[in-house]
C-alpha positions as a LaTeX table, in Angstrom:
\begin{tabular}{lrrr}
\hline
Residue & $x$ (\AA) & $y$ (\AA) & $z$ (\AA) \\
\hline
Met1 & 90.05 & 201.36 & 85.15 \\
Lys2 & 88.71 & 198.01 & 84.85 \\
Asn3 & 90.28 & 197.99 & 81.26 \\
Lys4 & 93.42 & 199.06 & 82.38 \\
Lys5 & 93.47 & 196.22 & 85.37 \\
Leu6 & 92.82 & 193.91 & 82.54 \\
Ile7 & 95.53 & 194.91 & 80.11 \\
Ile8 & 98.02 & 195.15 & 83.04 \\
Ala9 & 97.15 & 191.64 & 84.20 \\
Phe10 & 97.46 & 190.48 & 80.90 \\
Thr11 & 100.71 & 192.03 & 80.26 \\
Ile12 & 102.11 & 190.40 & 83.68 \\
Phe13 & 100.60 & 186.98 & 82.72 \\
Leu14 & 102.37 & 186.78 & 79.26 \\
Ile15 & 105.73 & 188.13 & 80.92 \\
Val16 & 105.96 & 185.39 & 83.61 \\
Phe17 & 104.36 & 182.82 & 81.56 \\
Leu18 & 106.66 & 183.04 & 78.48 \\
Gln19 & 109.75 & 183.29 & 80.87 \\
Val20 & 108.65 & 180.78 & 83.56 \\
Thr21 & 106.59 & 177.80 & 82.50 \\
Thr22 & 105.11 & 176.76 & 79.14 \\
Tyr23 & 101.61 & 176.89 & 78.02 \\
Ala24 & 101.42 & 173.17 & 78.56 \\
Gln25 & 101.74 & 173.87 & 82.31 \\
Ile26 & 98.57 & 176.08 & 82.36 \\
Val27 & 96.30 & 174.02 & 80.40 \\
Ser28 & 96.63 & 170.38 & 81.35 \\
Ser29 & 94.28 & 168.93 & 78.72 \\
Pro30 & 93.38 & 170.26 & 75.17 \\
Ala31 & 89.42 & 169.21 & 75.92 \\
Lys32 & 87.15 & 172.11 & 75.39 \\
Arg33 & 86.50 & 173.83 & 78.64 \\
Ser34 & 83.60 & 176.24 & 79.70 \\
Gly35 & 84.71 & 179.45 & 81.33 \\
Pro36 & 88.10 & 180.77 & 82.03 \\
Leu37 & 91.56 & 178.58 & 82.04 \\
Pro38 & 92.17 & 177.15 & 85.51 \\
Ala39 & 94.77 & 179.02 & 87.80 \\
Pro40 & 98.13 & 177.83 & 86.71 \\
Ser41 & 99.83 & 175.05 & 88.83 \\
Val42 & 102.66 & 176.24 & 90.86 \\
Glu43 & 103.70 & 172.71 & 91.25 \\
Gly44 & 107.40 & 172.14 & 90.01 \\
Leu45 & 108.14 & 175.96 & 90.28 \\
Asp46 & 110.80 & 177.36 & 92.58 \\
Glu47 & 109.75 & 179.71 & 95.44 \\
Tyr48 & 110.73 & 182.86 & 93.40 \\
Gln49 & 108.44 & 181.72 & 90.45 \\
Lys50 & 105.90 & 180.87 & 92.81 \\
Gln51 & 105.71 & 184.49 & 94.53 \\
Ile52 & 105.30 & 185.65 & 90.77 \\
Val53 & 102.54 & 183.57 & 89.95 \\
Phe54 & 100.88 & 184.53 & 93.33 \\
Ala55 & 101.58 & 188.39 & 92.41 \\
Ile56 & 99.77 & 187.95 & 89.00 \\
Lys57 & 96.66 & 186.48 & 90.62 \\
Asn58 & 96.66 & 189.04 & 93.25 \\
Ile59 & 97.03 & 191.82 & 90.68 \\
Glu60 & 94.23 & 190.29 & 88.84 \\
Ala61 & 92.06 & 190.42 & 91.93 \\
Gly62 & 92.85 & 194.01 & 92.37 \\
Asp63 & 94.95 & 193.41 & 95.49 \\
Tyr64 & 97.87 & 195.49 & 95.11 \\
Asp65 & 99.34 & 195.27 & 98.80 \\
Thr66 & 99.38 & 191.52 & 98.66 \\
Ala67 & 100.86 & 191.67 & 94.99 \\
Met68 & 103.63 & 193.85 & 96.42 \\
Glu69 & 104.19 & 191.49 & 99.20 \\
Asn70 & 104.88 & 188.49 & 96.80 \\
Leu71 & 107.08 & 190.87 & 94.63 \\
Lys72 & 109.11 & 191.81 & 97.66 \\
Ser73 & 109.33 & 188.06 & 98.47 \\
Ala74 & 110.65 & 187.24 & 95.28 \\
Glu75 & 113.03 & 190.13 & 95.29 \\
Lys76 & 114.52 & 188.60 & 98.47 \\
Leu77 & 114.96 & 185.47 & 96.50 \\
Arg78 & 116.34 & 186.80 & 93.24 \\
Lys79 & 118.06 & 190.39 & 93.35 \\
Asn80 & 118.62 & 192.52 & 90.34 \\
Ala81 & 116.00 & 190.68 & 88.03 \\
Pro82 & 114.62 & 193.06 & 85.49 \\
Met83 & 111.42 & 191.35 & 85.12 \\
Leu84 & 110.64 & 191.77 & 88.68 \\
Tyr85 & 111.40 & 195.67 & 88.72 \\
Glu86 & 109.01 & 195.67 & 85.53 \\
Met87 & 106.35 & 193.97 & 87.53 \\
Phe88 & 106.83 & 196.40 & 90.53 \\
Gly89 & 106.45 & 199.10 & 88.10 \\
Ile90 & 103.23 & 197.70 & 86.58 \\
Val91 & 101.59 & 197.18 & 90.10 \\
Tyr92 & 102.65 & 200.58 & 91.20 \\
Asp93 & 101.14 & 201.99 & 87.78 \\
Ala94 & 98.11 & 199.99 & 88.60 \\
Asp95 & 97.88 & 201.47 & 92.06 \\
Arg96 & 98.03 & 204.88 & 90.56 \\
Gln97 & 101.52 & 205.56 & 92.37 \\
Ser98 & 103.12 & 206.72 & 89.05 \\
Asp99 & 106.30 & 208.36 & 90.63 \\
Lys100 & 107.07 & 204.86 & 91.95 \\
Ala101 & 106.24 & 203.11 & 88.76 \\
Phe102 & 108.27 & 205.54 & 86.85 \\
Gly103 & 111.44 & 204.74 & 88.98 \\
Tyr104 & 111.08 & 200.91 & 88.60 \\
Phe105 & 110.46 & 201.01 & 84.90 \\
Ile106 & 113.67 & 203.24 & 84.51 \\
Lys107 & 115.46 & 200.69 & 86.73 \\
Ala108 & 114.08 & 197.73 & 84.77 \\
Gly109 & 114.88 & 199.40 & 81.42 \\
Glu110 & 118.48 & 200.35 & 82.55 \\
Met111 & 118.84 & 196.47 & 83.57 \\
Tyr112 & 117.48 & 195.22 & 80.34 \\
Phe113 & 119.65 & 197.76 & 78.17 \\
Lys114 & 122.90 & 196.62 & 80.05 \\
Ser115 & 122.11 & 192.79 & 79.57 \\
Gly116 & 121.57 & 193.71 & 75.96 \\
Asn117 & 117.72 & 193.03 & 75.82 \\
Met118 & 116.87 & 195.82 & 73.67 \\
Asp119 & 113.27 & 194.97 & 72.94 \\
Lys120 & 112.45 & 194.55 & 76.63 \\
Ala121 & 114.42 & 198.02 & 77.00 \\
Trp122 & 112.13 & 199.59 & 74.57 \\
Lys123 & 109.14 & 198.21 & 76.23 \\
Met124 & 110.25 & 200.08 & 79.27 \\
Leu125 & 110.57 & 203.14 & 77.51 \\
Gly126 & 107.01 & 202.83 & 76.29 \\
Trp127 & 105.76 & 202.18 & 80.01 \\
Met128 & 107.66 & 205.40 & 80.98 \\
Arg129 & 106.35 & 207.51 & 78.26 \\
Thr130 & 102.70 & 206.78 & 79.38 \\
Ile131 & 103.74 & 208.21 & 82.78 \\
Asp132 & 105.64 & 211.05 & 81.63 \\
Met133 & 106.48 & 211.54 & 77.98 \\
His134 & 108.38 & 215.05 & 78.30 \\
Ser135 & 110.61 & 213.93 & 81.22 \\
Ser136 & 114.41 & 214.27 & 80.64 \\
Lys137 & 114.99 & 210.94 & 81.75 \\
Val138 & 112.75 & 209.43 & 79.16 \\
Lys139 & 114.38 & 211.68 & 76.48 \\
Asn140 & 117.86 & 210.67 & 77.69 \\
Phe141 & 116.93 & 206.75 & 77.96 \\
Glu142 & 115.54 & 207.10 & 74.33 \\
Lys143 & 118.40 & 208.68 & 73.08 \\
Lys144 & 120.57 & 205.95 & 74.60 \\
Leu145 & 118.56 & 203.37 & 73.21 \\
Arg146 & 118.73 & 205.05 & 69.83 \\
Glu147 & 122.25 & 205.30 & 69.74 \\
Arg148 & 122.89 & 201.68 & 70.84 \\
Gln149 & 120.37 & 200.69 & 68.03 \\
Glu150 & 122.46 & 202.63 & 65.37 \\
Val151 & 125.62 & 200.67 & 66.70 \\
Ile152 & 123.81 & 197.46 & 66.39 \\
Tyr153 & 122.61 & 198.13 & 62.92 \\
Lys154 & 126.20 & 199.35 & 61.79 \\
Glu155 & 127.79 & 196.11 & 63.13 \\
Arg156 & 125.17 & 194.07 & 61.21 \\
Leu157 & 126.04 & 195.56 & 58.12 \\
Asn158 & 129.93 & 195.37 & 58.44 \\
\hline
\end{tabular}
């Protein structure tokens, strides 16, 4: 369970910081440090981004209820953000609420698919498979991804 929490926390950390900030904001100095990296500064981030960072810190601490509150606050500020729904899924999965997690991964996957972000859509399929690999929803989503991928490949060849 502890390893799963660490993997989930690291995944969320990468998602947010690759999209929200740069590594330079996380580490203010290249000097050698003893111990873990300092908590990322929220200075200069908008309220949505701050709530995402707070959610990550709460997930790392195992405080899923507070992380969920942070995500709900972020959702009020930016509706229909697939990354947000992906994070909801991650929190629910970490909190062993697989049915809710599955629903959010589907929602995020569909949003990534519609926006053309196929890499992220495939990633959501991976999350869905970890919960219920035999689900008809998983099979249908995978079929849809493969069909879209085939169209993309054919377009590239022409």
